[in-house]
C-alpha positions as CSV (number, residue, x, y, z in Angstrom):
1,M,-24.7,-20.1,-91.9
2,R,-26.6,-17.5,-93.1
3,V,-29.7,-15.2,-91.4
4,E,-32.7,-16.3,-94.6
5,R,-35.7,-15.3,-92.8
6,I,-37.1,-13.7,-89.2
7,Y,-40.2,-14.3,-87.8
8,L,-41.4,-11.8,-85.5
9,R,-45.0,-12.1,-83.4
10,H,-46.2,-9.2,-81.0
11,V,-43.0,-7.7,-81.2
12,G,-41.9,-3.7,-81.6
13,P,-44.7,-2.5,-84.6
14,F,-44.9,-6.0,-85.8
15,N,-48.4,-7.9,-85.3
16,E,-47.3,-10.8,-87.4
17,A,-45.0,-10.8,-90.1
18,T,-42.1,-13.3,-91.8
19,I,-39.5,-11.6,-93.6
20,T,-37.4,-13.7,-96.3
21,L,-34.1,-12.8,-97.0
22,P,-33.1,-14.1,-100.5
23,P,-29.8,-15.3,-101.7
24,P,-27.7,-13.0,-103.1
25,P,-28.2,-12.7,-106.9
26,Q,-24.5,-12.6,-107.7
27,T,-21.4,-15.0,-106.3
28,G,-18.1,-12.7,-105.8
29,L,-19.8,-9.6,-103.9
30,A,-21.2,-9.9,-100.4
31,D,-25.2,-10.9,-99.7
32,V,-26.6,-7.4,-98.7
33,Q,-30.0,-7.0,-97.4
34,L,-31.4,-3.5,-97.1
35,L,-34.3,-2.6,-95.3
36,T,-35.8,0.9,-95.8
37,G,-38.9,2.4,-94.5
38,P,-40.3,5.5,-92.8
39,N,-39.8,5.9,-89.3
40,G,-41.6,3.4,-87.0
41,A,-41.7,0.7,-89.6
42,G,-39.8,-1.4,-87.6
43,K,-36.2,-1.0,-89.2
44,S,-34.6,-1.6,-86.3
45,T,-36.5,-3.7,-84.7
46,L,-36.0,-6.4,-87.4
47,L,-32.2,-5.8,-86.4
48,Y,-32.3,-6.3,-83.0
49,A,-34.4,-9.3,-83.2
50,I,-31.8,-10.8,-85.2
51,A,-29.0,-10.1,-82.9
52,G,-31.8,-10.9,-79.5
53,A,-32.3,-14.3,-81.2
54,L,-28.2,-14.8,-81.4
55,T,-27.5,-13.2,-78.1
56,W,-27.9,-15.9,-75.1
57,N,-25.7,-14.3,-72.7
58,S,-24.8,-10.8,-71.8
59,R,-21.4,-11.0,-73.0
60,F,-22.3,-10.3,-76.8
61,G,-24.1,-7.1,-75.1
62,P,-27.8,-6.2,-74.0
63,D,-30.6,-7.4,-76.0
64,L,-32.3,-4.3,-77.2
65,C,-35.1,-6.9,-79.0
66,A,-35.9,-8.0,-75.5
67,S,-37.5,-4.8,-74.7
68,R,-39.2,-4.5,-77.6
69,L,-41.4,-8.2,-76.7
70,R,-45.2,-6.5,-76.4
71,D,-46.8,-9.2,-74.2
72,S,-47.0,-13.3,-73.0
73,E,-47.4,-13.9,-77.2
74,S,-44.1,-12.2,-78.4
75,V,-41.5,-14.1,-79.8
76,A,-38.7,-13.6,-82.6
77,V,-36.9,-16.2,-84.8
78,A,-34.1,-15.8,-87.0
79,D,-34.0,-18.6,-89.4
80,L,-30.5,-19.7,-89.8
81,G,-31.2,-22.3,-92.6
82,P,-31.2,-26.6,-92.6
83,T,-28.8,-26.7,-89.6
84,A,-30.4,-23.8,-87.0
85,K,-33.0,-21.6,-85.7
86,V,-32.5,-19.5,-83.2
87,G,-35.8,-17.3,-81.1
88,I,-36.3,-14.9,-78.5
89,R,-39.7,-14.6,-76.4
90,A,-41.3,-13.6,-73.1
91,G,-41.5,-16.0,-70.7
92,M,-39.7,-18.9,-70.0
93,S,-42.4,-21.8,-69.9
94,G,-45.0,-23.1,-72.6
95,Q,-44.3,-24.7,-76.1
96,L,-43.4,-21.8,-78.8
97,P,-46.5,-21.2,-80.8
98,A,-47.3,-24.0,-83.1
99,E,-48.1,-21.7,-86.0
100,L,-44.6,-20.4,-86.1
101,P,-43.2,-21.6,-89.8
102,D,-41.4,-24.9,-89.6
103,P,-41.6,-24.7,-85.7
104,L,-38.5,-24.7,-83.0
105,D,-38.5,-27.4,-80.6
106,D,-39.0,-26.1,-77.4
107,R,-35.7,-26.6,-76.4
108,L,-34.2,-24.3,-73.8
109,L,-30.5,-22.8,-73.9
110,G,-30.7,-22.9,-70.5
111,M,-30.1,-19.3,-70.2
112,Q,-32.3,-16.6,-69.0
113,Q,-31.9,-13.0,-68.6
114,G,-34.3,-9.8,-67.1
115,G,-35.2,-11.8,-63.9
116,G,-36.9,-14.9,-65.8
117,H,-39.2,-12.6,-68.3
118,V,-37.2,-13.6,-71.3
119,G,-36.2,-17.0,-73.1
120,Y,-33.8,-18.4,-75.3
121,Y,-34.4,-21.2,-77.4
122,L,-32.2,-23.3,-79.8
123,W,-33.6,-25.9,-82.5
124,T,-30.7,-27.4,-84.3
125,S,-30.0,-30.3,-86.7
126,D,-26.1,-30.2,-85.6
127,N,-23.9,-28.4,-83.4
128,D,-22.4,-25.6,-85.5
129,F,-24.0,-22.7,-84.3
130,S,-24.5,-24.5,-80.9
131,N,-20.6,-24.4,-80.5
132,Y,-19.8,-21.0,-82.3
133,R,-21.9,-19.8,-79.2
134,N,-20.3,-21.8,-76.4
135,R,-16.5,-21.1,-77.9
136,A,-17.4,-16.8,-78.2
137,F,-18.5,-17.0,-75.3
138,S,-15.3,-18.6,-73.3
139,F,-13.1,-17.3,-75.4
140,S,-10.2,-15.6,-73.8
141,A,-7.1,-13.4,-75.3
142,K,-5.0,-14.7,-72.5
143,T,-5.1,-18.3,-73.8
144,P,-1.9,-19.5,-75.6
145,P,-2.6,-19.0,-79.7
146,E,-2.3,-22.5,-80.1
147,S,-4.8,-23.3,-77.8
148,R,-7.8,-21.3,-79.0
149,P,-10.7,-22.4,-80.7
150,R,-10.8,-21.2,-84.1
151,F,-14.1,-19.9,-85.9
152,S,-15.5,-20.4,-89.3
153,W,-18.3,-17.8,-88.6
154,A,-19.0,-14.6,-86.4
155,A,-21.4,-11.6,-86.0
156,F,-21.6,-8.3,-85.4
157,A,-23.7,-5.2,-84.9
158,Y,-23.0,-1.6,-85.0
159,A,-25.8,1.3,-83.7
160,G,-27.1,4.3,-85.7
161,L,-24.9,6.7,-83.6
162,R,-21.7,5.9,-83.7
163,D,-18.8,8.2,-82.8
164,V,-15.1,8.0,-81.8
165,S,-13.5,9.8,-79.0
166,E,-10.3,10.6,-77.9
167,V,-8.2,8.7,-75.9
168,Q,-4.6,8.4,-74.0
169,I,-2.9,5.3,-74.1
170,E,-0.7,4.2,-71.6
171,A,1.7,2.1,-73.6
172,P,1.3,-0.5,-76.0
173,S,-0.3,-3.8,-75.0
174,E,-2.4,-6.5,-76.3
175,P,-6.5,-5.8,-76.0
176,G,-7.1,-8.6,-73.2
177,D,-10.8,-8.4,-73.6
178,N,-12.9,-11.0,-75.5
179,P,-12.5,-10.0,-79.2
180,F,-16.6,-11.2,-79.3
181,E,-17.6,-8.6,-76.3
182,N,-20.2,-6.8,-76.7
183,S,-20.2,-8.1,-81.1
184,L,-24.2,-7.9,-81.0
185,S,-24.5,-4.7,-78.7
186,F,-24.7,-2.1,-81.0
187,I,-24.7,0.8,-78.7
188,H,-21.1,-1.0,-77.5
189,T,-19.9,-3.0,-80.3
190,A,-17.6,0.3,-81.8
191,D,-14.9,1.1,-78.8
192,T,-12.6,3.9,-79.5
193,K,-9.8,3.0,-77.0
194,R,-9.5,-1.1,-77.6
195,L,-9.2,0.5,-81.0
196,A,-6.4,2.7,-80.4
197,Q,-4.4,0.3,-78.8
198,W,-4.9,-2.5,-81.1
199,V,-3.4,-0.1,-83.5
200,A,-0.8,1.0,-81.2
201,N,0.4,-2.6,-80.0
202,Q,-0.1,-3.7,-83.9
203,D,2.8,-1.1,-84.8
204,F,4.9,-1.9,-81.8
205,K,5.1,-5.5,-83.0
206,R,5.6,-4.9,-86.6
207,L,8.8,-2.3,-85.1
208,K,10.2,-4.9,-83.1
209,A,9.4,-7.4,-86.2
210,K,11.5,-5.5,-88.7
211,E,14.2,-5.0,-86.0
212,A,14.8,-8.6,-85.9
213,G,14.8,-9.3,-89.8
214,L,11.5,-11.0,-89.5
215,A,9.7,-8.7,-93.5
216,E,6.9,-11.2,-94.1
217,T,5.7,-11.2,-90.1
218,A,6.2,-8.0,-90.0
219,E,4.4,-6.7,-93.2
220,Q,1.4,-9.3,-91.9
221,L,1.0,-7.8,-88.2
222,Q,0.5,-4.4,-90.7
223,R,-2.0,-5.6,-93.3
224,T,-5.2,-5.3,-91.3
225,I,-4.7,-1.5,-90.7
226,R,-3.6,-0.8,-94.1
227,Q,-6.3,-2.6,-95.4
228,M,-8.8,-0.6,-92.8
229,E,-7.2,2.8,-94.3
230,G,-7.8,2.0,-97.8
231,I,-11.3,0.8,-97.2
232,I,-11.8,4.6,-95.5
233,S,-10.2,6.3,-98.5
234,E,-11.6,4.6,-100.6
235,I,-15.4,5.4,-99.5
236,T,-14.2,9.1,-98.3
237,G,-12.2,10.0,-101.1
238,I,-9.6,11.3,-98.3
239,A,-5.9,10.1,-98.2
240,F,-6.6,8.2,-94.6
241,A,-3.8,6.8,-92.0
242,F,-3.4,6.2,-88.7
243,V,-0.4,7.6,-87.0
244,T,1.4,6.1,-83.8
245,T,3.2,9.2,-81.9
246,Y,5.7,7.4,-79.5
247,E,6.3,10.4,-77.8
248,D,3.3,10.2,-75.7
249,N,2.2,6.4,-77.1
250,N,-0.8,7.9,-78.4
251,V,-3.1,7.1,-82.0
252,R,-4.0,10.0,-84.3
253,V,-5.1,9.5,-87.8
254,Q,-3.5,11.3,-91.0
255,I,-6.5,13.3,-93.0
256,N,-5.0,14.5,-96.7
257,G,-1.4,14.6,-95.0
258,K,-2.8,16.7,-91.9
259,V,-2.4,14.7,-88.4
260,V,-5.3,15.2,-85.9
261,P,-6.4,13.7,-82.3
262,L,-9.3,11.0,-83.0
263,G,-11.9,13.1,-81.7
264,L,-11.9,15.8,-83.7
265,M,-12.5,13.9,-87.0
266,P,-15.3,15.2,-88.9
267,D,-18.9,13.2,-87.9
268,G,-19.1,11.7,-91.5
269,L,-15.3,10.6,-90.9
270,K,-16.2,9.0,-87.5
271,S,-19.2,6.9,-88.6
272,I,-17.3,5.4,-90.9
273,V,-14.5,4.8,-89.2
274,S,-15.9,3.4,-86.0
275,W,-17.5,0.3,-87.5
276,I,-15.0,-0.3,-90.2
277,A,-11.8,-0.2,-88.1
278,D,-13.6,-2.3,-85.7
279,L,-14.8,-4.7,-87.5
280,L,-11.4,-5.3,-89.1
281,M,-10.2,-5.1,-86.0
282,R,-12.4,-8.0,-84.5
283,L,-11.6,-10.2,-87.5
284,D,-8.0,-9.9,-87.1
285,R,-8.2,-10.7,-83.6
286,I,-10.6,-13.7,-83.6
287,P,-8.9,-16.9,-84.9
288,W,-9.7,-18.2,-87.9
289,I,-9.8,-21.9,-89.5
290,D,-7.5,-22.1,-91.9
291,D,-6.1,-18.4,-91.6
292,I,-9.0,-16.9,-94.2
293,P,-7.9,-13.3,-94.1
294,P,-9.9,-11.5,-92.3
295,L,-11.7,-9.8,-95.9
296,E,-12.5,-13.3,-97.1
297,R,-14.2,-14.5,-93.7
298,Q,-17.8,-15.6,-93.4
299,F,-19.5,-13.4,-91.1
300,L,-22.9,-11.8,-90.2
301,L,-23.2,-7.8,-90.1
302,L,-25.9,-5.8,-88.7
303,L,-25.6,-2.0,-89.5
304,D,-28.4,0.4,-88.5
305,E,-28.1,3.6,-90.6
306,V,-25.6,3.0,-92.7
307,D,-26.1,6.7,-94.5
308,I,-25.8,8.3,-90.8
309,H,-23.9,11.1,-91.1
310,L,-22.7,10.6,-94.1
311,H,-22.6,13.0,-97.6
312,P,-24.6,12.1,-100.3
313,S,-21.5,11.2,-102.6
314,W,-20.1,9.3,-99.2
315,Q,-23.5,7.4,-99.4
316,R,-23.1,6.3,-102.7
317,R,-19.7,4.7,-102.0
318,V,-20.1,3.1,-98.9
319,L,-22.3,-0.3,-100.1
320,P,-20.6,-1.4,-103.2
321,I,-16.9,-0.5,-101.8
322,V,-18.1,-2.5,-98.6
323,Q,-19.8,-5.5,-100.5
324,R,-16.7,-5.8,-102.9
325,M,-14.3,-5.6,-99.7
326,F,-15.9,-8.6,-98.0
327,P,-17.7,-10.8,-101.0
328,N,-18.3,-13.6,-98.0
329,A,-20.1,-11.9,-95.5
330,Q,-24.1,-11.4,-95.2
331,I,-24.8,-7.8,-94.7
332,I,-28.3,-6.5,-93.3
333,A,-28.6,-2.6,-93.1
334,S,-30.9,-0.4,-92.7
335,T,-31.0,3.2,-94.3
336,H,-33.6,6.5,-95.2
337,S,-31.5,7.3,-98.1
338,P,-32.2,6.9,-101.9
339,F,-28.5,7.1,-102.4
340,V,-28.1,4.4,-101.1
341,I,-30.5,2.4,-102.3
342,C,-29.6,3.5,-106.0
343,S,-26.2,2.7,-105.2
344,L,-26.6,-1.3,-104.6
345,N,-26.8,-2.7,-107.9
346,H,-26.6,-7.0,-106.5
347,G,-28.9,-6.9,-103.3
348,W,-32.2,-7.1,-102.3
349,V,-34.3,-4.1,-101.0
350,H,-36.6,-4.7,-98.1
351,S,-39.8,-1.7,-98.0
352,L,-41.5,-1.5,-94.9
353,K,-44.3,0.0,-94.1
354,V,-46.9,1.4,-91.2
355,N,-50.0,1.9,-91.1
356,A,-52.5,4.6,-89.3
357,D,-52.7,1.5,-86.4
358,G,-49.2,2.0,-86.3
359,V,-48.3,-2.2,-87.0
360,A,-46.1,-2.1,-89.7
361,T,-45.6,-5.0,-92.8
362,A,-43.4,-5.6,-95.2
363,R,-43.7,-6.2,-98.7
364,E,-42.2,-8.9,-101.0
365,P,-38.4,-8.6,-101.5
366,L,-37.3,-6.6,-104.5
367,P,-34.1,-7.1,-106.5
368,A,-31.9,-4.0,-106.5
369,C,-31.5,-3.0,-110.2
370,E,-28.6,-1.2,-111.6
371,G,-29.6,2.0,-113.5
372,D,-32.4,2.7,-111.0
373,S,-32.7,6.6,-110.9
374,Y,-32.7,8.6,-107.3
375,I,-36.3,9.7,-108.5
376,S,-37.3,6.1,-109.0
377,V,-36.2,4.9,-105.8
378,L,-37.7,8.2,-104.1
379,E,-41.6,7.4,-106.0
380,E,-41.4,3.7,-106.0
381,I,-39.8,2.1,-103.3
382,M,-40.0,5.2,-100.4
383,E,-43.5,6.2,-101.8
384,V,-42.1,10.2,-101.7
385,P,-43.6,11.6,-105.0
386,E,-42.8,15.3,-103.9
387,W,-40.1,16.9,-106.1
388,Y,-40.0,20.3,-104.8
389,D,-40.5,21.6,-101.2
390,P,-43.5,21.9,-99.1
391,E,-44.1,25.5,-100.2
392,T,-43.8,24.9,-103.9
393,E,-45.5,21.4,-103.6
394,D,-48.4,23.7,-102.1
395,L,-48.1,25.9,-104.8
396,L,-48.7,23.1,-107.2
397,A,-51.3,21.5,-105.6
398,K,-53.2,24.6,-105.6
399,F,-52.7,25.2,-109.4
400,R,-53.4,21.9,-110.4
401,Q,-57.0,22.0,-108.6
402,F,-57.9,25.6,-110.0
403,R,-56.9,24.1,-113.7
404,D,-58.7,21.0,-113.2
405,A,-61.6,23.7,-111.9
406,A,-61.1,25.4,-115.3
407,Y,-61.4,22.7,-117.4
408,R,-65.0,21.7,-115.6
409,G,-65.9,25.0,-117.0
410,D,-65.5,27.2,-114.0
411,P,-64.8,30.5,-115.4
412,A,-63.0,32.2,-112.1
413,A,-60.5,29.0,-112.2
414,E,-58.2,30.1,-115.1
415,P,-57.7,33.5,-113.7
416,S,-56.7,32.1,-110.2
417,A,-54.6,29.3,-111.7
418,R,-52.4,31.8,-113.9
419,G,-51.9,34.3,-110.7
420,I,-50.6,30.9,-109.2
421,A,-48.6,29.5,-111.8
422,E,-46.7,33.3,-111.3
423,Q,-45.9,32.5,-108.2
424,I,-44.2,29.4,-108.9
425,A,-42.3,30.5,-111.9
426,A,-40.8,33.4,-109.9
427,R,-38.8,30.3,-107.7
428,G,-36.5,29.8,-109.7
429,S,-36.0,29.1,-113.5
430,E,-36.4,25.2,-113.5
431,L,-40.3,25.9,-112.4
432,R,-40.6,28.4,-114.6
433,F,-39.9,26.2,-117.0
434,M,-42.0,23.6,-116.1
435,I,-44.9,25.5,-115.3
436,G,-44.6,27.1,-118.6
437,R,-45.5,23.5,-120.0
438,E,-48.2,23.4,-117.8
439,L,-50.2,26.2,-119.0
440,S,-49.1,25.9,-122.4
441,Q,-51.4,22.3,-122.0
442,M,-53.8,24.3,-120.4
443,D,-54.5,26.7,-122.9
444,K,-54.6,24.1,-125.7
445,Q,-57.6,22.6,-123.4
446,L,-59.4,26.0,-122.8
447,R,-59.2,26.9,-126.2
448,Q,-59.7,23.6,-128.5
449,P,-63.2,23.7,-130.3
450,A,-65.8,22.1,-128.1
């Protein structure tokens, strides 16, 4: 399953919009759909709408989309292809709007939230998605491994505000909660204590397997943690590892050879560790059909503000590395960073706009292109034409205003243009060279014969 389209009506800043998510342009890499646009253009709303359509029970997390349903006409639909469409709407009664693309049947899932003010709908030609939701809801870590349901797809969502806090582990033990718990909550998906508990327990089981002479089992128990460490190290350029200290049963991290508590990691590293480590832990804990390795599994990842707290050098690396590491995933992420957009060579960029009335619209998706510069991304996708700080841009605008007036024959305009040009040139060598070329061109225009 993959999300192919999203339909929104009276949701957040959208009056009515259909956003199509084209298929990935290249096999062997994750399907990446990147959302960008100014503040208030609906990037988070789109992510919340997808999660809201998938979330029919609070076990998967609070429905953040429900608060963005504006009136009784509000509806959000996620089209999962020919097998399933899921929707959330305001109110429990009445038909879904007839003008919906490929209208959904008015079939309730039988669940409601918010005192009956929100309805969840499911249309499906088979039971794949319905079975997924029911099995994920009822999953229990206490069930014997051989009796647990197995999965071929899963969905996870992480918020833009991500943190890792210090925790105290009493003793190594298996996390007892459902691995789908809060998996689509965004704000509660990553749980530091659950992660630390799982790392300590995996390390404890690895040592016990090693003592028992089960070398292959010991290696398997450690594999996912090593994959976490490898991905984090590759993105950050830091030698990163989890360290379990048996004196106090606590989990710490090693950064370039120095061991520090989880809570003392830099914010950028916390941002990366929180969702990558949590995602891999969940993938490891969920039983998969045919024992597919975690990195090769099919899943949906909703990632709000992928660039949060990251230095540009990390912003350039995060998507390409994750796209390569999870080749069968669909990743729908939002960003404000030209470095993230520019780093995507294989995928789709969805540019959202918001007009003066606060209504959001979506452009046709653009295929990511190899070789795009940061300047072209800023100008063509993010619609930021300015290259310099606001004061310099104001001076440049005034210079061009007086220069154009001089071209029109205003005798007082040329001295004013030259005076402003001196101020601009004093701001640095790059500006001095640029304004020198502007003055040279102005001289040619003003001195040429009539």
